[in-house]
Every structure is written in structure tokens, then in C-alpha cells.
C-alpha positions, 0 to 999 in steps of 0.5 A: 500499500501507499501511504498518505497523510493529510494535513488541515492548514488553514492560515489565519494571518491577517492578509494571508490567501488562506491554507487548504488541506494538504496531501503528502506522500512518503516517498523512501525516506521523507513525505512529499507534497501530493496536492493541496485542494481548492476551496479549502482556505478555511480548512480547520478539520478532515475525514477520510473515509471509502465507499464500497462499490461493486465495482471497487473501492471510492476513497474520500476527504471531507475538509470541514472550513471554518468562517473565521477564515480571512477569505470566508470560506465555510462549509464542507467540502468533499473530495474525490480520489481520481485514480487518472490524475492521483489525486483529490477532485471536488466532489460535492459541497455542504453548504453551512445551514439557512438558520446560520449563514457564516457561523460555522467552525467545523473544529471535529469531520468523523464517519460513522458506519451504521449497519452499513450505511455511512453518515458524516458527523460534523462539529461546530464549535461555539466561542466569543470569536463568533462562531455559533452553530449546532453540529449536524450528522449528514446521510451519506446519499449517492 
């Protein structure tokens, strides 16, 4: 197998262009950069998961973005591994909820498998910085 590492790397420095989810592959004696995802300037949490289909396994990376980043990025972006390109490509965006737009600070993502059905859990923070949204559980829907 191949050893990979994904890192949520948001940049909150004034004037910065933000961050990304960065993906690395182990090569001989060190990790080398494979890619930085697009649309994840506020990357604050990650969840890797697989979906098994009749024709094989699909690999996904969900990236939680915090509204507090300088670019205003928020929501959760789901990226799907494209074996032909050897990188993750945008697959789906879970937008912020209408009753709390721009208030999400997704600090934790996790995947649960309940009787063979995948669910993505997004833990949002509530604090003095303006983060004020409940946490959600999303069902995977093909």
C-alpha cells in the first residue's frame, strides 16, 4: 500500500490568502507534497473515508472549513480520489445551514458506519469569536 498524510492547514495571518487541505505521500524517507485542495482556505478539520461499490472502493476526503478564516470560506467540501490524476478532485459541497450562515467553525469531522450506511458527523464550535452553530450529522446519499 501507499502511505498518505492529509493536513488541515488554514492560515489566519492578516493578509494571508488562507490555507488548504494538503496531501502528502511517503516517498523513501520523507513525505512529499501531492496536492493542496482547492476551495478549502479555512481548512480546520478532515475526515478520510471509503465507500465500497460493486466495481471497487472509492476514496474520499471531507474538509471542514471555518468561517473565521480571512477568505470567508465555510461549509464542508468533499473531495474524491481520482486514480487517473493521482489526486483528490472536488466532489460535493455541504453548504452552511440557512439558519446559521457563516457561523460554522467545523472543528471535528468523523465518519460513522451504521448498519452499512455512512454518516458524516460535523462538530461545530461555539465561542466568543462568532462561531455559533449546532453540530450536524449528514447521511451519505448517492
